[in-house]
N, C-alpha and C positions, 0 to 999 in steps of 0.2 A: 405239573406246571401251570402257574395262572398267567394269562397273557394277556396284558390290557392295553388297548389303543385309544389313545383320545386325540383324533387326528388334526383338528380343529385348530390344538395349540402346538402340535408337531411333535409328540412325547411319546414313548413307546416305556412302559413300565413292565419288568419283570421283577419276579418274586426269586428267580434264580437266573445263571446263564443258563439262554435257550439249548446251548452244545457246548461242553466244556472244551472242544477243542477249536470252536468259532469264536477268537478274542477281540475280533475288531469289526465295531457296527458305525454307520456314519446315521445320523438322522438331518433328513431334508427340513427345511425352513422357508414358511409361505411368509412369514411377517418382516422380510426385510434385512434379518440379520443372518451373517454370514454362515453356513452349514459348517458343523464340526463333525470329527470321528471320534471314536471312545474305545477302548479296549476294556475288557474284563479281568477283573485282579481280585484279589483277596485283601479286605481290608484289616488293619491290626484285629479287630474283634473278630475277623475270621467270615465276617458275611461278604458276599459280590461287591464291588463296587466298580463305578465307572469313572476311568479314567480318560485324559483328554490327548487325542493321537494325531496322527498326519494323514495327508491322501493317500500316501504312498502307502500305509498299513492297512488301508481298508479293505476288507473282502465283499462287502455288501453294503450297497446303500438304499435306506428306507428313505423314500420319498412320500411321506403323507400329506398328497395334495388333492385338491378334487377337481375331476375333469371340466373345462372350461370356465372355470369361475376363480382361479387362481393362476398368474404367471409362474410356469416352472423354468427355473433360471440354469445357467449357463455352468453351473456347479456341478451339478451331474455328469457333465462331459469330462472334467476334470478328473474326476473318481475313475470314470470308464478309462480314461488313458493310463490310469495304473490298475488296468485290470479289475476294478470293482464289477460285481454285478447288481443291477437295480431292481428292487420292487418297488412299484409305483403305478399309478394311474396313468393312465392316457392323455396327459396334459404337457404342453409346453415341449421342453427338450425330450420327456421320454417318447414323445411320437418320434422323434428323429432318430432317435436310439433306436426303438422298436424297428423303423424302415430300415436300418442299416444292418441291424444284427439277425432280425429277424425274430419270431415269437419264442423261438423254443432257447433262445440266448437272454432273456429278460423276463421276470414276471410280473405279469399285469393283475391289476384286481381293479373291482369298482366300478360303478357305473360309466358309461360312454357319456360325452357330449351330449347326444342326439336323447339319451334316455333322460338326463337332468332337465333339459330343454323344455321336455314332455312336462316332466311334474312341475317345474317353476310355470308353465303356462297355463294348465289347469288346476294348479293346486292340490295335487294327490296325494302328497307326502305328509303323513302323519307318524312322526319317531314314535310318540306314545305306545302305540299300537306294537310296534317290534320291541320297545320295554317288557310289554306284557307280555309277548309269546316268545320271546329269545332269554333263556336261563343267563347264558354267558354275556349278551349285552346287558341284562339287569344287574350281575355280579360286579361287572366292569364300572358302570354308573353309580351302584351304590357304594362303593369304595371310596367316593369322591365326597360322600358324605357322611361316613359310618364309624371313622377312625381308622382304617384300614393304611392309608397314608399317614404316617408319622409325622405330623405339623403342629405347629401351636394352634391348638384349636380346631375342634372337628368340623368346623364350617368353614374351613380356609377354603374349600373347592365348590361351594352351594351356589356360588353365582353361577359358575361353569355347569353344574348339574340343572340348574333351573333352564339354564339358555338353551342346554340341548334339549330338555324334555318340554319344556313349557314357552321359550323365548322371553325376551326381554323388551328391550324397544323394537325388536324385528322378530320375524316368526322363530319357532323352536328350532334348531338343528340347521342354522344356516346353511351350513356348507356338508351336510349331508353325509357327516360323520359315522352316525348310527346307521344308515343305510347301507354303507361301506362297509362296516363293522365283520358281518359273517362273509363275506367276500375275502376281506384282507387276511381274517384267519386263515382261511381254506387255501389261499395261494401262499402263505405263510408255511404252512406244515408244510405244502410241495416244494417249496425252498429247502425247508431244512432236511427233508428226504434227500432231495439232489445235492446238497452239499457234502453227506456222508458218502457218497460215490465221488472220491477225491478226483478219477481221471475225468469223470463227466464234467466236475467242476471247473477243473483247468481247462477244458476245452471252451467251456463258456468263457471263462476269463480272458483266455487267449482270443477269444473270437471278438470278445469286447473290446481289446486292446487294440487288435489288427483293424478293427471298423473304425477306430476313432480318428485315424488321419483325415476322413473326409470332415471334421469339425475344426480345420485349422484355420487360421487366420486369414491366407491369402484367397482361400475357397470364399471364405465368409464375407469378404472385402467386395471380390470381383462379382458376387451375387448381388451384394447390396448394389452396387454401379449399375449392374445390368437391370436391376427392376425398380431403381428408385434415383440414383443419382445422374445416370446417363452422362458420365463424363468423359473425356476422349482422355486415351494413354500417352503420356508423354514420351517421347521416343529418345 
């Protein structure tokens, strides 16, 4: 099974379902478009296909964002309230979920804010080196330009390829996609192994659902008032 993740565009591409008994995924979105969940089914041609689904069906939330560089919204919490388990970076709402459920009930991957800040400050990140040294990264990126993705014209994703490796108007791989790639693959593998233990997975899902009450509107509004608005309650 080949598993490719191009995180800056928030899409994960599979050549086959990662697990026949894991029908529903959710793909996080950092571009302002609403997150959506999908289920694996067989198309008329016999190949796996993704179909739109609902919050209540999702079992896994895949949040492909970069710590400290993009705001992670409250969509995560909606899936959490329906028992979905999150795999993502320590960014935005994921940090709060992590604090509520504990490290054993969420799958965290990628560089943290401090690590990214250091690379930003000193300019030490060079994605081309990762491309040369890591065969999985090289294969994933090459599929953008070698015709693996069946679209009209092999150069369909060449801009993305060049942006990640060489940069365009900005430096290469602005969102550290390549940097987080190996960590994501490792944590994703751990997540799939955990899912096969149904009892353990049920406990994780139950823990996420039970802890989600913290994110209710009443508590959030009261906290905003304490820290920002300082309004007096009406008797």
